[in-house]
N, C-alpha and C positions, 0 to 999 in steps of 0.2 A: 237272134235265134233264126235257123232255116226255117224255111216253108214247110220240110218234113216234120221238124220238131214242134212247130204250131198245129200241124194236125194231129199229134198225139195229145193223149190226155195228159192233163199235169201229173208228172211223177215226181214225188218226193220219197226222202227217206231218213229217218233218224235213228242215230245207234250211241250208245254209251259205252264207255270202256274206263278203264284205268292203268296208268303206265305203271306196271308194275315192277318191282325191282327185278324179280326172277326173269321176266321176258327182256329186259333190258340186258341183264347178265349173259342170258343166252345169246343175244345177238352180237354182244361184246366178244364173247368168244368165237363166234361163227366169224367175225372179221378180225379176229387176233388182237383186240383191243388193248394196248399196253398197260392201261391204268384203269382200274376198277372203278365203276360208278355207283353212285350210293343216293338213297332216297332224300332230295332236296336239290340234287344235281340238275342242271339244265339239260333237256333229251336232245342228242345230237341230230342234227338236220337230216331229214327224210327216216329217223327211226319210227316216226308215226304210224309207218306204212306196216309194221307188225301188228298194232291194234285195230281195234274195229273189224275183228275177223268176220267172214261170212259164214256163219254156223249153218249151214244150209243141212236139213234132214237128207240122208243117204238116198231116201225115194224120190228126193226132187232135183238131184243131181243130172245132168245130161250126160252122153256117151263120152264127153271129152273131160268128165270130172268137174266142171263147173256147173254152177247153178243153172237151171235151165232157164232160158229167155222165155220173155213174156211177162215177168214180174215187172220189177224196178227197170231192167234193162230191156228194152224193147225186142221182140222178135221180127228181125228183118228178112227172113227168111234165106239168110247167109249163115252157114254153121259153124267156121271156124271165126275165132276172135282173140285179139291179143291186144294188149295194152302198148298202146305205139308211142305215147310219149304225153307231155304235160307241162304245166306253167304253176309256180308255186310262189305266194308272197308270204315272208316269216315276217310277223307282227308283234308277236310276243312270245318268249320261250314259254315252251312247255316243260315240267319239271317232275322228274321220277317220284311219282306218289300223286300226283295229281288224278283227278277225276275229270274225264273230258266227254264232250259231246260232239257228235258230228252231223251235221245237217247237210243232205245231198240233194242234189235234181238234176233232172234231165236240160241241160242248157241249149243242144244243139243236135242237130241229125242232119247229114247229109249223104249222098250217094253218088256215085260217078264209076265210070268204066277205065280199069287200069290194064297194063301188060298182060297181067295175071287173070283178066276177067273182071267181074263185078265187085265194087268195093263198096262199104258203107263205114261212115265214120259219126260215132255217138260221143259227145263229149258232155263229161259229168263234172258238175261244179260241187265242190266240198268247202264247207266252213266249219274249222273247229273250234272249238272255246272250252275254256276251264269250267267246271262246275258252276262258278261263280259268275261267269257270263263275259269273261274276259277273250275277245277275239285273239286267236294265237296265229291261224294259218289258214289261207285262202290259197285253194287249189283247182285246178281244172285238169281232168285226166282225158284224154283221147284215148277211144277204144275202137279198132279196126275190126270190121267183120269181112270176111272173105268167102267166095266160093269153096267146094271140096278141093282138097288137092288132087293132081293129075299127075300120076307117074311120067317123068322125062319133061315136064312142062318148062317151058324155058323162064329162067330166074331174071328178076330185073338185073340192069346193068350195074355192075359195082362202082363204089366211089372211091378213089384212093384216097388214105387218111392222110392228115397233113405230116410232113417228113419233120418238122423242127418241134420239139416241146423242151420246155425248161424243166419239167418234172414228168419222170416215168417210172414204171413199177411193171412188171409183169408177173402175172398169175396164171396157172395152168387150172380152171374150174374141173371138179372132179363130181363124181354121182354123189359122193357124202355132202359136199357144198349145196349142191342144189337140195338134196333130201332136206338140210337143215333148214334152208331159207323156205322151203316149201311147208314145212313144219310150224315153223315161226310165225308164218303169214296164213295157215291153214287153207295153203292153194293146193287144191286138187287137180289142176290142169295136168292131164298126162304127159304132155310133152316134155315135162320138167324131170319125170321119173321112171316112166313106162317106154322102153325103148322100142318095143315089137309096136306099139301105138304109134312112138315119135316117127318111126321108119316107114311102118306099114301103112297106116292111116293117113298121116300128115305128109309122108315124104321127105322127111328131113335126113341127113345123114347121121345123125345122132340125137340124144338128147340137147333140148335148147335151154340155155342158160337164162334165167329171168331176167327180163327188161328192168323191171326194179332193182333187181340186185346190182345190176351193172351200174345203174345211176346211183346206187348208195356206195358204191365201190369208189366212183368218181369222186364225189363230195367227201367221201372218206381221203382220197388222196389229197383234197385240199385242205382238212383237217390236219391232215400230219405233217404238211407243208407249210401251213400257215394257221396254226390251233388257236390264234387269239382272235381272228378276224370275225366280224359278225356279218353273216349272210343277209342280205333283203329279198331277193328273187333268185329263183331258180327254174332253167327250165330245160328239156331234154327232149330228144326224138330218137327213137329206134330206126336205124338204117338197113341193118342187115343182122339176122341172126346170128348167133355166137353160139358153140356147140362144144360139149364136154369133151376134154382130150386134147383140145387145139388151146395155143398160147392164148391170152388176152392181154392186151397192151394198154394199160391206164395212163392218159398223158394229159398234161395241163400246161397253159401258156397265158400268163398272167399280161395283161395290156401294160403299155409304158406308164402309164398313172397309176398301175394297181388296183383299180376299182372295178375292173372287170376281169372275170378268169374263163378262158374259154377249156372246155374240158372234153375229151373225146376217149373212145375206145377203138383199138384197131385189131384185126384177127391176125391169125398167123401167115395169111398171104398179103399183109399191108393193106386190108381192105377197111373201110371205114365202116364202123358195126353201130356207133352212137354218137352223137354230137349234143353236147349241153353246154349252158352258160351258167355262170354266177355272179350275181351283182353285188358288190361289197358296200358296206358302209363307208 
């Protein structure tokens, strides 16, 4: 735990939910899943992100559409925040129809100076169990806080995506895809649906594709290529934003022994937008 985290009061949060068939069917439709899933089937990897929605009252939302800071998530004096990456261990499958519990806590806070100004990183740890107490998922999420956007500010230097991939598929995210994923996750962040806010306040060129959606699409690429594998661990890091209307290339490259899968996304200009890795049983 960082010194900053140690200075904060202990922050924990518990949420309960149910892996409902209707929500699973909605995400399956959004991802063009070929085969319907039913009660008792294993929940696909990363689909737990559509559960435990933050049902914040409208009066407690910030100007960006997120829950105001200062409750569970600390207020560090930086207004912009995004999910920057994370690490997961899959210990036991969740099944459709399961009642589930998530215990969350702040495990780390750090601050630094970047090219775009002050940055802060908050790491949130989650443990997800069935109602019977079986631990299914251990997860850490990295949330980045940033200063207000400045028009014309220099962007970090882009990184070229790997040129070789055994697996590859291309999609063009549109407004409907972003709307559906925002609705499924009850994510009110305006960069995903309010173009005037995304371009005017946040200074992006267009609506931003959700980082967790890209990670889910990368995991879906693995599922389509190797549907029978068991994933033990998964990690991902957002490198560069992806935007509506531009092609998004989803790529995968297994290691020689087939136990590790490198996954990444690249944009229409060939820049790396997300890197990820899956470790298989």
